py3Dmol code that shows the C-alpha trace and the ligand (Angstrom):
import py3Dmol

protein = """\
ATOM      1  CA  MET A   1      12.493  -3.486   3.203  1.00  0.00           C
ATOM      2  CA  THR A   2       9.888  -1.296   4.825  1.00  0.00           C
ATOM      3  CA  ASP A   3       6.691  -2.818   6.129  1.00  0.00           C
ATOM      4  CA  LEU A   4       3.378  -1.125   6.833  1.00  0.00           C
ATOM      5  CA  ALA A   5       4.006  -0.778  10.605  1.00  0.00           C
ATOM      6  CA  GLN A   6       7.354   0.950   9.972  1.00  0.00           C
ATOM      7  CA  TRP A   7       5.916   3.217   7.289  1.00  0.00           C
ATOM      8  CA  LEU A   8       2.997   4.276   9.509  1.00  0.00           C
ATOM      9  CA  LYS A   9       5.479   5.512  12.104  1.00  0.00           C
ATOM     10  CA  THR A  10       7.053   7.783   9.481  1.00  0.00           C
ATOM     11  CA  GLN A  11       3.699   9.190   8.395  1.00  0.00           C
ATOM     12  CA  THR A  12       1.954  10.001  11.696  1.00  0.00           C
ATOM     13  CA  THR A  13       2.650  10.440  15.373  1.00  0.00           C
ATOM     14  CA  ASP A  14      -0.961   9.545  16.098  1.00  0.00           C
ATOM     15  CA  ALA A  15      -0.840   5.923  17.206  1.00  0.00           C
ATOM     16  CA  ASP A  16      -4.632   5.620  17.072  1.00  0.00           C
ATOM     17  CA  LEU A  17      -4.722   6.700  13.420  1.00  0.00           C
ATOM     18  CA  ALA A  18      -1.943   4.238  12.618  1.00  0.00           C
ATOM     19  CA  ALA A  19      -3.891   1.522  14.454  1.00  0.00           C
ATOM     20  CA  THR A  20      -7.009   2.333  12.442  1.00  0.00           C
ATOM     21  CA  ILE A  21      -5.172   1.850   9.177  1.00  0.00           C
ATOM     22  CA  ALA A  22      -3.579  -1.319  10.544  1.00  0.00           C
ATOM     23  CA  SER A  23      -7.067  -2.656  11.411  1.00  0.00           C
ATOM     24  CA  MET A  24      -8.248  -2.090   7.823  1.00  0.00           C
ATOM     25  CA  ALA A  25      -5.048  -3.688   6.493  1.00  0.00           C
ATOM     26  CA  ALA A  26      -5.632  -6.727   8.748  1.00  0.00           C
ATOM     27  CA  ALA A  27      -9.243  -6.947   7.540  1.00  0.00           C
ATOM     28  CA  GLY A  28      -7.933  -6.797   3.971  1.00  0.00           C
ATOM     29  CA  ALA A  29      -5.505  -9.640   4.611  1.00  0.00           C
ATOM     30  CA  GLU A  30      -8.312 -11.753   6.043  1.00  0.00           C
ATOM     31  CA  ILE A  31     -10.649 -10.968   3.144  1.00  0.00           C
ATOM     32  CA  ALA A  32      -7.820 -11.900   0.707  1.00  0.00           C
ATOM     33  CA  ALA A  33      -7.561 -15.306   2.374  1.00  0.00           C
ATOM     34  CA  VAL A  34     -11.313 -15.840   2.015  1.00  0.00           C
ATOM     35  CA  LEU A  35     -11.368 -14.730  -1.630  1.00  0.00           C
ATOM     36  CA  ARG A  36      -8.422 -16.962  -2.554  1.00  0.00           C
ATOM     37  CA  VAL A  37     -10.478 -20.113  -1.909  1.00  0.00           C
ATOM     38  CA  ALA A  38     -14.003 -18.716  -2.380  1.00  0.00           C
ATOM     39  CA  PRO A  39     -14.780 -20.812  -5.491  1.00  0.00           C
ATOM     40  CA  ILE A  40     -13.781 -24.013  -3.594  1.00  0.00           C
ATOM     41  CA  ALA A  41     -15.905 -23.000  -0.630  1.00  0.00           C
ATOM     42  CA  GLY A  42     -18.769 -22.231  -3.062  1.00  0.00           C
ATOM     43  CA  GLN A  43     -18.886 -18.642  -1.863  1.00  0.00           C
ATOM     44  CA  THR A  44     -19.002 -16.705  -5.098  1.00  0.00           C
ATOM     45  CA  GLY A  45     -22.803 -16.833  -5.413  1.00  0.00           C
ATOM     46  CA  LEU A  46     -25.511 -14.583  -4.154  1.00  0.00           C
ATOM     47  CA  ALA A  47     -26.707 -14.416  -0.540  1.00  0.00           C
ATOM     48  CA  GLY A  48     -29.778 -16.560  -0.159  1.00  0.00           C
ATOM     49  CA  SER A  49     -28.430 -19.360  -2.382  1.00  0.00           C
ATOM     50  CA  GLU A  50     -26.795 -22.609  -1.259  1.00  0.00           C
ATOM     51  CA  ASN A  51     -23.242 -23.889  -1.678  1.00  0.00           C
ATOM     52  CA  VAL A  52     -22.267 -27.362  -2.901  1.00  0.00           C
ATOM     53  CA  GLN A  53     -22.700 -28.774   0.619  1.00  0.00           C
ATOM     54  CA  GLY A  54     -26.240 -27.450   0.665  1.00  0.00           C
ATOM     55  CA  GLU A  55     -25.353 -24.829   3.299  1.00  0.00           C
ATOM     56  CA  ALA A  56     -26.861 -21.354   3.158  1.00  0.00           C
ATOM     57  CA  GLN A  57     -24.444 -18.949   1.434  1.00  0.00           C
ATOM     58  CA  LYS A  58     -23.558 -15.524   2.594  1.00  0.00           C
ATOM     59  CA  ALA A  59     -22.511 -13.344  -0.275  1.00  0.00           C
ATOM     60  CA  LEU A  60     -18.866 -12.338  -0.123  1.00  0.00           C
ATOM     61  CA  ASP A  61     -19.818  -8.706   0.382  1.00  0.00           C
ATOM     62  CA  VAL A  62     -21.651  -9.681   3.557  1.00  0.00           C
ATOM     63  CA  ILE A  63     -18.723 -11.829   4.681  1.00  0.00           C
ATOM     64  CA  SER A  64     -16.285  -9.010   3.894  1.00  0.00           C
ATOM     65  CA  ASN A  65     -18.429  -6.548   5.786  1.00  0.00           C
ATOM     66  CA  ASP A  66     -18.442  -8.854   8.821  1.00  0.00           C
ATOM     67  CA  ILE A  67     -14.651  -9.174   8.642  1.00  0.00           C
ATOM     68  CA  VAL A  68     -14.182  -5.367   8.540  1.00  0.00           C
ATOM     69  CA  LEU A  69     -16.711  -4.930  11.313  1.00  0.00           C
ATOM     70  CA  ASN A  70     -14.947  -7.464  13.569  1.00  0.00           C
ATOM     71  CA  HIS A  71     -11.550  -5.857  13.059  1.00  0.00           C
ATOM     72  CA  LEU A  72     -12.858  -2.379  13.699  1.00  0.00           C
ATOM     73  CA  ALA A  73     -14.943  -3.464  16.699  1.00  0.00           C
ATOM     74  CA  ALA A  74     -11.718  -4.743  18.317  1.00  0.00           C
ATOM     75  CA  ASN A  75     -10.160  -1.304  17.910  1.00  0.00           C
ATOM     76  CA  PRO A  76     -11.328   1.239  20.525  1.00  0.00           C
ATOM     77  CA  ALA A  77     -10.195   4.106  18.267  1.00  0.00           C
ATOM     78  CA  ILE A  78     -13.237   3.641  16.008  1.00  0.00           C
ATOM     79  CA  SER A  79     -16.470   5.404  16.890  1.00  0.00           C
ATOM     80  CA  ILE A  80     -18.648   4.678  13.854  1.00  0.00           C
ATOM     81  CA  LEU A  81     -18.547   2.434  10.798  1.00  0.00           C
ATOM     82  CA  VAL A  82     -20.281   3.549   7.607  1.00  0.00           C
ATOM     83  CA  SER A  83     -20.482   0.693   5.125  1.00  0.00           C
ATOM     84  CA  GLU A  84     -22.027   0.190   1.714  1.00  0.00           C
ATOM     85  CA  GLU A  85     -23.468  -2.984   3.221  1.00  0.00           C
ATOM     86  CA  LEU A  86     -25.213  -1.265   6.138  1.00  0.00           C
ATOM     87  CA  ASP A  87     -28.215   1.035   5.633  1.00  0.00           C
ATOM     88  CA  GLU A  88     -27.417   2.969   8.806  1.00  0.00           C
ATOM     89  CA  ALA A  89     -24.155   4.084  10.367  1.00  0.00           C
ATOM     90  CA  PHE A  90     -23.012   1.468  12.931  1.00  0.00           C
ATOM     91  CA  ASN A  91     -21.973   2.741  16.349  1.00  0.00           C
ATOM     92  CA  MET A  92     -18.809   1.272  17.871  1.00  0.00           C
ATOM     93  CA  SER A  93     -16.712   2.726  20.740  1.00  0.00           C
ATOM     94  CA  ILE A  94     -18.337   5.850  22.197  1.00  0.00           C
ATOM     95  CA  GLN A  95     -14.891   7.345  22.909  1.00  0.00           C
ATOM     96  CA  GLY A  96     -13.528   6.388  19.499  1.00  0.00           C
ATOM     97  CA  ARG A  97     -11.776   9.196  17.658  1.00  0.00           C
ATOM     98  CA  PHE A  98     -12.334   8.007  14.110  1.00  0.00           C
ATOM     99  CA  ILE A  99     -15.161   7.237  11.700  1.00  0.00           C
ATOM    100  CA  VAL A 100     -14.368   4.674   9.036  1.00  0.00           C
ATOM    101  CA  ALA A 101     -16.390   4.654   5.803  1.00  0.00           C
ATOM    102  CA  THR A 102     -15.921   1.567   3.660  1.00  0.00           C
ATOM    103  CA  ASP A 103     -17.030  -0.393   0.659  1.00  0.00           C
ATOM    104  CA  PRO A 104     -15.946  -3.787   2.046  1.00  0.00           C
ATOM    105  CA  LEU A 105     -15.996  -5.512  -1.365  1.00  0.00           C
ATOM    106  CA  ASP A 106     -16.147  -3.248  -4.369  1.00  0.00           C
ATOM    107  CA  GLY A 107     -16.659  -4.757  -7.819  1.00  0.00           C
ATOM    108  CA  SER A 108     -18.445  -7.769  -6.386  1.00  0.00           C
ATOM    109  CA  SER A 109     -20.385  -8.335  -9.614  1.00  0.00           C
ATOM    110  CA  ASN A 110     -17.008  -9.618 -10.919  1.00  0.00           C
ATOM    111  CA  LEU A 111     -16.481 -12.225  -8.212  1.00  0.00           C
ATOM    112  CA  ASP A 112     -17.724 -15.199 -10.154  1.00  0.00           C
ATOM    113  CA  VAL A 113     -15.185 -14.527 -12.928  1.00  0.00           C
ATOM    114  CA  ASN A 114     -12.118 -14.140 -10.713  1.00  0.00           C
ATOM    115  CA  VAL A 115     -11.406 -10.525 -11.625  1.00  0.00           C
ATOM    116  CA  THR A 116      -9.685  -8.113  -9.242  1.00  0.00           C
ATOM    117  CA  VAL A 117     -12.015  -6.668  -6.603  1.00  0.00           C
ATOM    118  CA  GLY A 118     -11.184  -4.513  -3.591  1.00  0.00           C
ATOM    119  CA  THR A 119     -11.936  -3.021  -0.201  1.00  0.00           C
ATOM    120  CA  ILE A 120     -12.025   0.794  -0.112  1.00  0.00           C
ATOM    121  CA  PHE A 121     -11.850   2.890   3.057  1.00  0.00           C
ATOM    122  CA  SER A 122     -11.799   6.480   4.302  1.00  0.00           C
ATOM    123  CA  VAL A 123     -10.948   7.712   7.813  1.00  0.00           C
ATOM    124  CA  LEU A 124     -12.571  10.828   9.289  1.00  0.00           C
ATOM    125  CA  ALA A 125     -12.358  12.495  12.701  1.00  0.00           C
ATOM    126  CA  SER A 126     -15.347  11.663  14.932  1.00  0.00           C
ATOM    127  CA  GLU A 127     -15.920  15.262  15.972  1.00  0.00           C
ATOM    128  CA  GLY A 128     -16.621  16.281  12.376  1.00  0.00           C
ATOM    129  CA  GLY A 129     -19.651  13.980  12.182  1.00  0.00           C
ATOM    130  CA  LEU A 130     -20.641  11.617   9.403  1.00  0.00           C
ATOM    131  CA  LEU A 131     -21.064  14.182   6.634  1.00  0.00           C
ATOM    132  CA  GLN A 132     -17.662  15.688   6.015  1.00  0.00           C
ATOM    133  CA  LYS A 133     -16.118  16.800   2.746  1.00  0.00           C
ATOM    134  CA  GLY A 134     -13.376  14.666   1.260  1.00  0.00           C
ATOM    135  CA  THR A 135     -10.831  17.345   2.092  1.00  0.00           C
ATOM    136  CA  ALA A 136     -11.410  16.479   5.770  1.00  0.00           C
ATOM    137  CA  GLN A 137     -10.213  12.880   5.353  1.00  0.00           C
ATOM    138  CA  LEU A 138      -7.393  11.944   7.697  1.00  0.00           C
ATOM    139  CA  ALA A 139      -6.399   8.924   5.598  1.00  0.00           C
ATOM    140  CA  ALA A 140      -7.744   6.663   2.886  1.00  0.00           C
ATOM    141  CA  GLY A 141      -6.833   3.472   1.171  1.00  0.00           C
ATOM    142  CA  TYR A 142      -7.889   0.394  -0.701  1.00  0.00           C
ATOM    143  CA  VAL A 143      -6.884  -3.228  -0.862  1.00  0.00           C
ATOM    144  CA  ALA A 144      -6.839  -4.735  -4.377  1.00  0.00           C
ATOM    145  CA  TYR A 145      -7.309  -8.482  -4.488  1.00  0.00           C
ATOM    146  CA  GLY A 146      -5.557  -9.367  -7.739  1.00  0.00           C
ATOM    147  CA  PRO A 147      -2.704 -11.685  -8.727  1.00  0.00           C
ATOM    148  CA  ALA A 148      -0.965  -9.984  -5.787  1.00  0.00           C
ATOM    149  CA  THR A 149      -2.839  -8.437  -2.895  1.00  0.00           C
ATOM    150  CA  SER A 150      -1.980  -4.727  -2.795  1.00  0.00           C
ATOM    151  CA  LEU A 151      -2.677  -2.135  -0.146  1.00  0.00           C
ATOM    152  CA  VAL A 152      -2.624   1.466  -1.351  1.00  0.00           C
ATOM    153  CA  VAL A 153      -2.716   3.985   1.454  1.00  0.00           C
ATOM    154  CA  ARG A 154      -2.226   7.668   2.097  1.00  0.00           C
ATOM    155  CA  ILE A 155      -2.404   9.736   5.273  1.00  0.00           C
ATOM    156  CA  THR A 156      -1.520  13.270   4.177  1.00  0.00           C
ATOM    157  CA  GLY A 157       1.784  12.629   2.476  1.00  0.00           C
ATOM    158  CA  GLU A 158       2.532  10.336  -0.368  1.00  0.00           C
ATOM    159  CA  THR A 159       0.355   7.546  -1.712  1.00  0.00           C
ATOM    160  CA  SER A 160       2.224   4.370  -0.908  1.00  0.00           C
ATOM    161  CA  VAL A 161       1.778   0.796  -2.170  1.00  0.00           C
ATOM    162  CA  PHE A 162       2.283  -2.398  -0.125  1.00  0.00           C
ATOM    163  CA  THR A 163       2.085  -6.039  -1.164  1.00  0.00           C
ATOM    164  CA  LEU A 164       0.955  -8.852   1.147  1.00  0.00           C
ATOM    165  CA  ASP A 165       3.685 -11.470   1.477  1.00  0.00           C
ATOM    166  CA  ALA A 166       3.227 -15.175   2.231  1.00  0.00           C
ATOM    167  CA  GLU A 167       3.695 -14.532   5.964  1.00  0.00           C
ATOM    168  CA  GLY A 168       0.914 -11.946   6.044  1.00  0.00           C
ATOM    169  CA  VAL A 169       3.242  -8.924   6.223  1.00  0.00           C
ATOM    170  CA  TRP A 170       2.443  -5.816   4.147  1.00  0.00           C
ATOM    171  CA  VAL A 171       5.769  -5.050   2.418  1.00  0.00           C
ATOM    172  CA  GLN A 172       6.197  -1.661   0.805  1.00  0.00           C
ATOM    173  CA  THR A 173       6.680  -2.125  -2.946  1.00  0.00           C
ATOM    174  CA  LEU A 174       6.282   1.510  -4.064  1.00  0.00           C
ATOM    175  CA  ALA A 175       7.080   4.334  -1.651  1.00  0.00           C
ATOM    176  CA  ALA A 176       5.347   7.103  -3.591  1.00  0.00           C
ATOM    177  CA  ALA A 177       3.018   6.393  -6.478  1.00  0.00           C
ATOM    178  CA  LYS A 178       3.058   9.024  -9.231  1.00  0.00           C
ATOM    179  CA  VAL A 179       0.221   9.184 -11.725  1.00  0.00           C
ATOM    180  CA  PRO A 180       1.799  10.365 -15.001  1.00  0.00           C
ATOM    181  CA  GLU A 181       0.470  13.788 -15.953  1.00  0.00           C
ATOM    182  CA  ALA A 182      -0.209  12.718 -19.533  1.00  0.00           C
ATOM    183  CA  SER A 183      -1.732   9.462 -20.666  1.00  0.00           C
ATOM    184  CA  GLY A 184      -3.347   7.798 -23.645  1.00  0.00           C
ATOM    185  CA  GLU A 185      -5.769   5.474 -21.831  1.00  0.00           C
ATOM    186  CA  PHE A 186      -9.353   6.149 -20.833  1.00  0.00           C
ATOM    187  CA  ALA A 187     -11.769   3.979 -18.871  1.00  0.00           C
ATOM    188  CA  ILE A 188     -15.512   4.422 -19.227  1.00  0.00           C
ATOM    189  CA  ASN A 189     -18.470   2.144 -19.739  1.00  0.00           C
ATOM    190  CA  THR A 190     -19.143   3.045 -23.389  1.00  0.00           C
ATOM    191  CA  ALA A 191     -22.343   0.990 -23.413  1.00  0.00           C
ATOM    192  CA  ARG A 192     -23.846   4.000 -21.638  1.00  0.00           C
ATOM    193  CA  GLU A 193     -23.082   6.369 -24.505  1.00  0.00           C
ATOM    194  CA  ARG A 194     -26.752   7.101 -25.228  1.00  0.00           C
ATOM    195  CA  PHE A 195     -27.140   8.520 -21.667  1.00  0.00           C
ATOM    196  CA  TRP A 196     -24.032  10.741 -21.765  1.00  0.00           C
ATOM    197  CA  ASP A 197     -23.996  14.523 -21.543  1.00  0.00           C
ATOM    198  CA  ALA A 198     -22.293  16.735 -24.167  1.00  0.00           C
ATOM    199  CA  ALA A 199     -19.026  16.961 -22.205  1.00  0.00           C
ATOM    200  CA  THR A 200     -18.575  13.202 -21.861  1.00  0.00           C
ATOM    201  CA  THR A 201     -19.544  12.624 -25.470  1.00  0.00           C
ATOM    202  CA  GLY A 202     -17.167  15.373 -26.616  1.00  0.00           C
ATOM    203  CA  TYR A 203     -14.224  14.080 -24.571  1.00  0.00           C
ATOM    204  CA  VAL A 204     -14.643  10.459 -25.689  1.00  0.00           C
ATOM    205  CA  LYS A 205     -15.224  11.360 -29.387  1.00  0.00           C
ATOM    206  CA  GLU A 206     -12.098  13.507 -29.332  1.00  0.00           C
ATOM    207  CA  SER A 207     -10.078  10.658 -27.779  1.00  0.00           C
ATOM    208  CA  VAL A 208     -11.403   8.013 -30.134  1.00  0.00           C
ATOM    209  CA  ALA A 209     -10.482  10.268 -33.084  1.00  0.00           C
ATOM    210  CA  GLY A 210      -6.854   9.653 -32.078  1.00  0.00           C
ATOM    211  CA  GLU A 211      -3.839  11.287 -33.693  1.00  0.00           C
ATOM    212  CA  THR A 212      -5.864  12.822 -36.544  1.00  0.00           C
ATOM    213  CA  GLY A 213      -8.466  14.358 -34.161  1.00  0.00           C
ATOM    214  CA  PRO A 214      -8.310  17.472 -31.957  1.00  0.00           C
ATOM    215  CA  ALA A 215      -6.478  15.621 -29.168  1.00  0.00           C
ATOM    216  CA  GLY A 216      -3.690  14.868 -31.631  1.00  0.00           C
ATOM    217  CA  LYS A 217      -2.721  11.532 -30.139  1.00  0.00           C
ATOM    218  CA  ARG A 218      -3.827   7.940 -30.084  1.00  0.00           C
ATOM    219  CA  TYR A 219      -5.871   6.578 -27.156  1.00  0.00           C
ATOM    220  CA  ASN A 220      -6.676   3.126 -25.916  1.00  0.00           C
ATOM    221  CA  MET A 221      -9.726   2.150 -23.932  1.00  0.00           C
ATOM    222  CA  ARG A 222      -9.343  -0.001 -20.785  1.00  0.00           C
ATOM    223  CA  TRP A 223     -12.360  -0.869 -18.622  1.00  0.00           C
ATOM    224  CA  VAL A 224     -12.415  -3.702 -16.109  1.00  0.00           C
ATOM    225  CA  GLY A 225     -15.712  -2.631 -14.567  1.00  0.00           C
ATOM    226  CA  SER A 226     -14.320  -3.138 -11.085  1.00  0.00           C
ATOM    227  CA  MET A 227     -13.425   0.309  -9.741  1.00  0.00           C
ATOM    228  CA  VAL A 228     -10.485  -0.784  -7.626  1.00  0.00           C
ATOM    229  CA  ALA A 229      -8.909  -2.597 -10.579  1.00  0.00           C
ATOM    230  CA  ASP A 230      -9.440   0.368 -12.906  1.00  0.00           C
ATOM    231  CA  ILE A 231      -8.120   2.890 -10.392  1.00  0.00           C
ATOM    232  CA  HIS A 232      -5.152   0.719  -9.483  1.00  0.00           C
ATOM    233  CA  ARG A 233      -4.092   0.585 -13.158  1.00  0.00           C
ATOM    234  CA  ILE A 234      -4.428   4.347 -13.406  1.00  0.00           C
ATOM    235  CA  LEU A 235      -2.458   4.891 -10.191  1.00  0.00           C
ATOM    236  CA  MET A 236       0.356   2.686 -11.434  1.00  0.00           C
ATOM    237  CA  ARG A 237       0.609   3.833 -15.059  1.00  0.00           C
ATOM    238  CA  GLY A 238      -1.777   6.685 -15.708  1.00  0.00           C
ATOM    239  CA  GLY A 239      -5.083   7.105 -17.510  1.00  0.00           C
ATOM    240  CA  ILE A 240      -8.477   8.476 -16.665  1.00  0.00           C
ATOM    241  CA  PHE A 241     -11.541   6.842 -15.093  1.00  0.00           C
ATOM    242  CA  LEU A 242     -14.975   8.260 -15.801  1.00  0.00           C
ATOM    243  CA  TYR A 243     -18.308   7.378 -14.270  1.00  0.00           C
ATOM    244  CA  PRO A 244     -19.920  10.711 -15.069  1.00  0.00           C
ATOM    245  CA  LEU A 245     -23.412  11.956 -14.371  1.00  0.00           C
ATOM    246  CA  ASP A 246     -25.643  10.840 -17.240  1.00  0.00           C
ATOM    247  CA  SER A 247     -29.332  11.034 -17.993  1.00  0.00           C
ATOM    248  CA  GLU A 248     -29.989   7.675 -16.335  1.00  0.00           C
ATOM    249  CA  THR A 249     -28.047   8.307 -13.113  1.00  0.00           C
ATOM    250  CA  GLN A 250     -29.088  12.014 -12.944  1.00  0.00           C
ATOM    251  CA  ALA A 251     -31.911  11.528 -10.449  1.00  0.00           C
ATOM    252  CA  LYS A 252     -29.628   9.661  -8.047  1.00  0.00           C
ATOM    253  CA  GLY A 253     -26.721  12.112  -8.457  1.00  0.00           C
ATOM    254  CA  GLY A 254     -24.413   9.581 -10.097  1.00  0.00           C
ATOM    255  CA  ARG A 255     -23.537   5.895  -9.790  1.00  0.00           C
ATOM    256  CA  LEU A 256     -20.643   5.679  -7.370  1.00  0.00           C
ATOM    257  CA  ARG A 257     -20.754   6.561  -3.672  1.00  0.00           C
ATOM    258  CA  LEU A 258     -19.093   9.692  -2.314  1.00  0.00           C
ATOM    259  CA  LEU A 259     -18.047   8.671   1.193  1.00  0.00           C
ATOM    260  CA  TYR A 260     -16.509   5.273   0.571  1.00  0.00           C
ATOM    261  CA  GLU A 261     -15.686   5.176  -3.163  1.00  0.00           C
ATOM    262  CA  ALA A 262     -15.148   8.631  -4.684  1.00  0.00           C
ATOM    263  CA  ASN A 263     -13.550  10.435  -1.739  1.00  0.00           C
ATOM    264  CA  PRO A 264     -10.944   7.813  -0.800  1.00  0.00           C
ATOM    265  CA  MET A 265     -10.027   7.242  -4.462  1.00  0.00           C
ATOM    266  CA  ALA A 266      -9.704  10.989  -5.058  1.00  0.00           C
ATOM    267  CA  TRP A 267      -7.542  11.292  -1.911  1.00  0.00           C
ATOM    268  CA  LEU A 268      -5.177   8.603  -3.175  1.00  0.00           C
ATOM    269  CA  ILE A 269      -5.023   9.791  -6.790  1.00  0.00           C
ATOM    270  CA  GLU A 270      -4.433  13.435  -5.742  1.00  0.00           C
ATOM    271  CA  GLY A 271      -1.727  12.284  -3.327  1.00  0.00           C
ATOM    272  CA  ALA A 272      -0.008  10.736  -6.336  1.00  0.00           C
ATOM    273  CA  GLY A 273      -0.202  13.931  -8.387  1.00  0.00           C
ATOM    274  CA  GLY A 274      -3.415  13.138 -10.269  1.00  0.00           C
ATOM    275  CA  LYS A 275      -6.658  15.124 -10.338  1.00  0.00           C
ATOM    276  CA  SER A 276     -10.323  14.443  -9.604  1.00  0.00           C
ATOM    277  CA  THR A 277     -13.572  16.168 -10.471  1.00  0.00           C
ATOM    278  CA  THR A 278     -17.297  15.616 -10.730  1.00  0.00           C
ATOM    279  CA  GLY A 279     -17.102  17.649 -13.914  1.00  0.00           C
ATOM    280  CA  LYS A 280     -18.283  20.751 -12.062  1.00  0.00           C
ATOM    281  CA  GLN A 281     -16.147  20.751  -8.922  1.00  0.00           C
ATOM    282  CA  GLY A 282     -13.354  18.833  -7.225  1.00  0.00           C
ATOM    283  CA  ILE A 283     -14.680  15.572  -5.753  1.00  0.00           C
ATOM    284  CA  LEU A 284     -13.054  16.393  -2.411  1.00  0.00           C
ATOM    285  CA  GLU A 285     -15.010  19.657  -2.287  1.00  0.00           C
ATOM    286  CA  VAL A 286     -18.431  18.005  -2.508  1.00  0.00           C
ATOM    287  CA  GLU A 287     -20.549  18.615   0.606  1.00  0.00           C
ATOM    288  CA  PRO A 288     -22.166  15.282   1.494  1.00  0.00           C
ATOM    289  CA  ALA A 289     -25.912  15.269   2.226  1.00  0.00           C
ATOM    290  CA  GLY A 290     -26.182  11.584   3.170  1.00  0.00           C
ATOM    291  CA  ILE A 291     -23.921   8.674   4.023  1.00  0.00           C
ATOM    292  CA  HIS A 292     -24.769   6.750   0.869  1.00  0.00           C
ATOM    293  CA  GLN A 293     -24.756   9.786  -1.412  1.00  0.00           C
ATOM    294  CA  ARG A 294     -23.764   9.181  -5.011  1.00  0.00           C
ATOM    295  CA  VAL A 295     -21.555  11.434  -7.087  1.00  0.00           C
ATOM    296  CA  PRO A 296     -20.138  11.651 -10.627  1.00  0.00           C
ATOM    297  CA  VAL A 297     -16.515  10.469 -10.645  1.00  0.00           C
ATOM    298  CA  ILE A 298     -13.779  11.556 -13.062  1.00  0.00           C
ATOM    299  CA  LEU A 299     -10.187  11.046 -11.925  1.00  0.00           C
ATOM    300  CA  GLY A 300      -6.687  10.175 -13.013  1.00  0.00           C
ATOM    301  CA  SER A 301      -3.881  11.809 -15.052  1.00  0.00           C
ATOM    302  CA  ALA A 302      -4.017  15.578 -14.583  1.00  0.00           C
ATOM    303  CA  ASP A 303      -3.899  16.491 -18.298  1.00  0.00           C
ATOM    304  CA  GLU A 304      -6.815  14.198 -19.121  1.00  0.00           C
ATOM    305  CA  VAL A 305      -8.933  15.400 -16.175  1.00  0.00           C
ATOM    306  CA  ARG A 306      -8.272  18.976 -17.304  1.00  0.00           C
ATOM    307  CA  ARG A 307      -9.479  18.074 -20.797  1.00  0.00           C
ATOM    308  CA  VAL A 308     -12.738  16.801 -19.346  1.00  0.00           C
ATOM    309  CA  GLU A 309     -13.022  19.923 -17.177  1.00  0.00           C
ATOM    310  CA  ASP A 310     -12.586  22.050 -20.288  1.00  0.00           C
ATOM    311  CA  TRP A 311     -15.470  20.243 -21.923  1.00  0.00           C
ATOM    312  CA  TYR A 312     -17.667  20.871 -18.858  1.00  0.00           C
ATOM    313  CA  ALA A 313     -16.632  24.545 -18.830  1.00  0.00           C
ATOM    314  CA  ARG A 314     -18.026  24.893 -22.359  1.00  0.00           C
ATOM    315  CA  GLY A 315     -21.460  24.398 -20.753  1.00  0.00           C
TER     316      GLY A 315
END
"""
ligand_1 = """\
20
FDP
P -20.015 -3.345 -8.486
O -21.437 -2.910 -8.701
O -19.688 -4.646 -9.149
O -19.615 -3.326 -7.009
O -18.988 0.303 -7.076
C -19.769 -0.278 -7.954
C -19.105 -0.867 -9.174
O -19.058 -2.276 -9.203
C -17.664 -0.378 -9.459
O -16.669 -1.207 -8.912
C -17.593 -0.381 -10.971
O -16.659 0.534 -11.477
C -18.982 0.025 -11.329
O -19.836 -0.406 -10.278
C -19.416 -0.577 -12.641
O -20.684 -0.105 -12.939
P -21.438 -0.460 -14.311
O -21.792 -1.910 -14.227
O -22.636 0.440 -14.286
O -20.499 -0.159 -15.434
"""
view = py3Dmol.view(width=600, height=400)
view.addModel(protein, "pdb")
view.setStyle({"model": 0}, {"cartoon": {"style": "trace"}})
view.addModel(ligand_1, "xyz")
view.setStyle({"model": 1}, {"stick": {}})
view.zoomTo()
view.show()
């Protein structure tokens, strides 16, 4: 069996890059251990509240951010950390060669119901600065905290999946994920229908019409509402995830964040043969204007993403 350390050696000769991924994997393993007992420790609440012992609680996203920060701070290869939990970029080793952008605990609104959440990360070269397009990523990954703890990671080759064993070793369980080109599952928050644009409405209506509609096949809807869980399902068995621009998110540019949600997920999905778009352009082509920039996100099985692109092309 291949473990993460062995796999990293086959993917890069850059020991610092491998160490950066290993640091994020170690942070993920530590976060998994915290999440596993969080309800017992009374840690699923909001920051500012108290646990059963009457101690001040730190929300799990703050705890997760601290865990990532500690692991990266111990790694001299990291120059800057960009985190959803930090307003400003956080400076680390001056000589560090890599910037890490992360959402330390994505889907945290699901924590109190024990649904899969995750840690998402993207690695960039320090010399490119904070605002680099997704195409410049050197590596990306996420850890999904579900029934099993999975690490999905890609440098520039294949998107590979590892599972955390009882000894804390990341064991490779899928060498090269392949997102099926065709699929009959879509994931979108349909409660937002009244805000949708014509393309989103058209695509969903066509899908819901099933085998007797223009798409000519039956679809199922799957929506966890925790991006890592939804993307992991799509990576493993296909489908499409949509958090498009709508009239409510228009002013902000979308709902999800470019640097530490959309870009790493697009990197992983494309590495597995899937596609990604904002509707107007490839996610990885978006020029970031700020570290917390938001962006519309549509990604998954190539045929389905193309269908959405066709709708956008109709104007
Ligand atoms: P959360 O706020 O719980 O962290 O990244 C934000 C995110 O979750 C995604 O994980 C999820 O896909 C999305 O928000 C869900 O948003 P809506 O509640 O607007 O559907």
